C-alpha positions in Angstrom: 0.0 0.0 0.0 1.5 3.3 -1.1 1.3 6.0 1.6 -0.9 9.0 0.8 1.7 11.2 2.5 4.6 9.9 0.5 2.6 10.4 -2.7 2.0 14.0 -1.7 5.7 14.6 -1.1 6.8 13.1 -4.5 4.2 15.2 -6.3 5.3 18.4 -4.5 9.0 17.9 -5.1 8.5 17.0 -8.7 6.5 20.2 -9.3 9.1 22.4 -7.7 12.0 20.9 -9.6 9.8 20.8 -12.7 9.6 24.5 -12.5 13.4 24.7 -12.4 13.6 22.7 -15.6 11.0 24.9 -17.2 12.7 28.2 -16.3 16.3 27.3 -16.6 18.5 27.6 -19.7 17.8 25.0 -22.5 18.9 21.5 -21.5 18.0 22.1 -17.8 17.7 19.6 -15.1 15.1 16.9 -14.8 12.5 16.7 -12.1 13.7 14.8 -9.1 11.6 12.0 -7.7 12.7 12.5 -4.1 10.3 13.0 -1.3 9.0 10.8 1.4 6.9 11.7 4.2 6.4 10.9 7.7 5.7 12.3 11.0 4.6 11.2 14.4 3.1 7.8 14.1 1.5 7.7 17.5 -2.2 8.5 17.5 -1.5 11.5 19.8 0.8 13.0 17.2 1.5 16.8 17.1 -1.6 18.7 16.2 -3.9 15.8 17.3 -5.0 16.1 21.0 -6.9 13.3 22.7 -10.7 14.0 22.9 -13.3 12.4 25.1 -15.0 9.5 23.5 -18.1 9.4 25.7 -21.7 9.3 24.5 -21.9 10.3 20.9 -18.3 9.3 20.2 -18.2 8.2 16.6 -21.3 9.4 14.9 -20.5 8.6 11.3 -22.7 5.7 10.3 -21.2 2.8 8.5 -22.4 -0.7 7.8 -25.4 -0.1 10.0 -23.5 1.2 13.1 -21.1 3.8 14.4 -17.8 4.2 12.7 -16.1 3.2 15.9 -17.8 -0.2 15.6 -16.2 -0.9 12.3 -12.8 -2.5 11.8 -9.8 -0.4 10.9 -9.9 -1.6 7.3 -13.6 -0.9 7.0 -13.0 2.7 8.3 -10.2 3.2 5.8 -12.4 1.9 3.0 -15.2 4.4 3.9 -12.6 7.2 4.2 -11.0 6.3 0.8 -14.5 6.5 -0.9 -15.2 9.8 0.8 -11.9 11.3 -0.3 -12.4 10.0 -3.8 -15.6 12.0 -4.1 -14.1 15.3 -2.8 -14.7 18.2 -5.3 -12.3 20.6 -3.7 -10.1 20.8 -0.6 -7.2 22.5 1.1 -4.1 20.3 1.5 -1.3 21.5 3.9 1.9 19.4 4.2 5.1 19.5 6.2 7.6 16.8 5.6 11.2 16.1 6.3 13.5 13.6 4.4 17.2 13.2 5.3 17.2 16.6 7.1 15.6 18.3 4.0 12.2 19.9 4.6 9.4 20.5 2.1 6.2 22.4 2.9 3.2 23.4 0.9 -0.3 24.9 1.3 -2.7 24.4 -1.6 -6.4 24.6 -2.3 -7.5 22.5 -5.2 -10.5 21.3 -7.1 -11.3 18.3 -9.3 -11.2 20.5 -12.4 -7.5 21.0 -12.0 -7.6 24.5 -10.6 -5.3 25.3 -7.6 -3.8 28.1 -5.6 -1.1 28.2 -2.9 2.6 28.0 -2.2 5.4 25.5 -2.2 8.6 25.7 -0.2 11.5 23.3 -0.4 14.8 23.6 1.6 17.5 25.1 -0.6 14.9 26.0 -3.3 13.1 29.0 -1.8 9.3 29.5 -2.1 7.1 29.4 -5.2 3.5 30.8 -5.2 1.2 29.1 -7.7 -2.2 29.8 -9.3 -3.6 27.5 -11.9 -6.9 27.9 -13.7 -8.3 25.7 -16.4 -6.3 27.6 -19.1 -3.3 29.2 -17.5 -0.6 28.6 -15.0 0.9 31.5 -13.0 3.8 31.1 -10.6 6.0 33.5 -8.7 9.4 32.5 -7.3 11.2 34.4 -4.6 14.9 35.4 -4.8 16.1 32.1 -3.2 14.2 30.1 -5.8 15.7 31.9 -8.7 19.2 31.8 -7.2 18.8 28.1 -6.7 17.5 27.7 -10.2 20.6 29.5 -11.6 22.9 27.4 -9.4 21.3 24.1 -10.5 22.0 25.0 -14.1 25.6 26.3 -13.3 24.7 29.7 -14.6 27.5 32.3 -14.3 27.1 34.8 -11.5 26.3 37.6 -13.9 23.4 35.7 -15.3 22.2 34.5 -11.9 22.2 38.1 -10.6 20.2 39.2 -13.6 17.6 36.4 -13.1 17.1 37.4 -9.5 16.8 41.1 -10.4 14.3 40.6 -13.3 12.3 37.6 -12.0 12.2 37.4 -8.2 8.7 38.0 -6.8 7.2 38.5 -10.2 4.4 36.5 -11.7 5.2 34.4 -14.7 2.5 32.7 -16.8 2.2 30.0 -19.4 -0.8 28.2 -21.0 -1.7 24.9 -19.4 -1.2 23.3 -22.9 2.6 24.2 -22.7 4.7 21.1 -22.1 6.7 23.0 -19.5 3.5 23.2 -17.4 3.3 19.4 -17.0 4.8 19.2 -13.5 2.5 21.9 -12.2 -0.5 20.2 -13.7 0.4 17.1 -11.7 0.8 19.1 -8.6 -2.7 20.4 -9.0 -4.2 16.9 -9.3 -6.7 16.8 -6.4 -7.3 13.1 -6.8 -3.6 12.2 -6.4 -3.2 14.5 -3.3 -6.4 13.2 -1.5 -6.4 9.7 -2.9 -5.3 6.8 -0.7 -2.6 4.3 -1.5 -4.8 1.5 -2.6 -6.8 -1.2 -0.9 -6.9 -0.8 2.9 -4.6 -3.2 4.7 -6.6 -5.8 6.6 -4.2 -5.4 9.5 -5.2 -1.7 10.0 -5.8 -1.1 13.7 -7.9 1.6 15.4 -6.3 4.0 17.7 -7.5 6.9 19.9 -10.2 9.5 19.2 -8.5 12.9 18.9 -9.4 16.4 18.0 -8.0 18.0 14.8 -8.9 21.6 14.0 -11.9 21.3 16.3 -13.2 18.1 14.7 -13.2 14.7 16.3 -11.3 12.0 14.4 -10.5 8.4 14.9 -6.9 7.3 14.3 -6.4 4.2 12.1 -2.9 2.8 12.1 -1.3 0.7 9.3 2.2 -0.8 8.9 3.8 -0.1 5.6 7.2 -0.5 4.0 7.9 3.2 4.6 7.0 3.1 8.2 3.8 3.3 10.3 0.9 5.1 8.6 -1.7 6.9 10.6 -4.9 8.3 9.1 -7.2 10.4 11.2 -10.8 9.9 10.0 -13.6 12.3 10.9 -16.2 10.6 13.2 -19.0 13.1 12.5 -20.5 13.9 9.1 -18.7 12.6 6.1 -15.7 10.3 7.0 -13.0 12.4 5.4 -9.4 11.9 6.3 -8.5 15.1 8.3 -4.8 14.2 8.7 -2.4 11.6 7.4 1.0 10.7 8.8 3.8 8.2 8.3 6.5 7.4 10.9 9.9 6.0 9.9 13.3 7.4 9.1 11.7 10.5 7.6 9.0 12.6 9.2 6.0 14.7 8.1 2.2 15.2 8.1 -0.5 16.2 5.6 -3.7 18.0 6.7 -6.9 18.1 4.7 -9.7 20.7 5.3 -12.1 23.1 3.6 -13.8 20.4 1.7 -16.1 21.8 -1.0 -14.6 25.4 -0.8 -14.2 27.0 -4.3 -10.7 27.7 -5.5 -10.0 31.4 -6.2 -7.7 31.6 -9.3 -7.8 35.3 -9.7 -4.4 37.1 -9.8 -3.8 39.9 -7.3 -4.8 43.3 -8.6 -2.0 45.1 -10.4 0.1 42.0 -10.7 3.2 42.4 -12.9 3.0 39.4 -15.2 5.6 38.1 -17.6 4.3 35.8 -20.4 6.7 32.9 -20.7 5.2 31.8 -24.1 6.7 34.9 -25.6 10.3 34.3 -24.5 11.1 31.3 -26.8 12.4 27.9 -25.9 15.3 29.1 -23.8 13.0 30.5 -21.1 13.7 33.5 -18.9 17.2 32.4 -18.0 18.5 32.8 -21.6 16.6 36.0 -22.1 18.4 37.7 -19.3 
């Protein structure tokens, strides 16, 4: 079973390094498939505080009873189905692999629209807005400096890239091949989807509170470590948090289910159209 959290990490890293390939000089680097995920495996992990499980403890109905009456695998099966039907959501992740940290905060919908920010150690921060037709992104000075370094650009060119491009919106059509990595990043199904069929050995943990909502921890052993999904016990059985413990650490939080994605650019945004710069991209232009 592939961890949902690890899948998120791979997608995020691929998107950020894919941007580097798109914006660097011709012949730039390929997307790296690094990324793992993990975080506290115990049910009482950071951000999840124990909550009383008295009277109306797990109110989500399933199989004719309360969700707490179901097996761990049955709960994960219901959660997987609920997440599969999500039309939009906010996904916030913090992960660490071999002392390298990746973070992002995105709102996405099932039409491919998304908005948010990605930050990767040593690569700076990238803001992202993707509609059905266009991709806009904005890298900070650290991002463009790292992009230049990755492509071994001379200092003069690196300084020019930072001066001309840092904190400036760049756009390209979704149909552009260079936008492929970002299109994958904005795939709601891949970010919310589970890792496959629930493990029959999945075991229920404690009932905790996540962002004011009660959730039941379901723990599963996997190759990457111990996975823990926190499933809402009231209303739709969404996964509110997903973690994996092991050599690496991290967590993914899911919220704002059904909230529309705002893909409008900030007023007065200074936008550079990448499609008008030729195959070399901004690095060769400067």
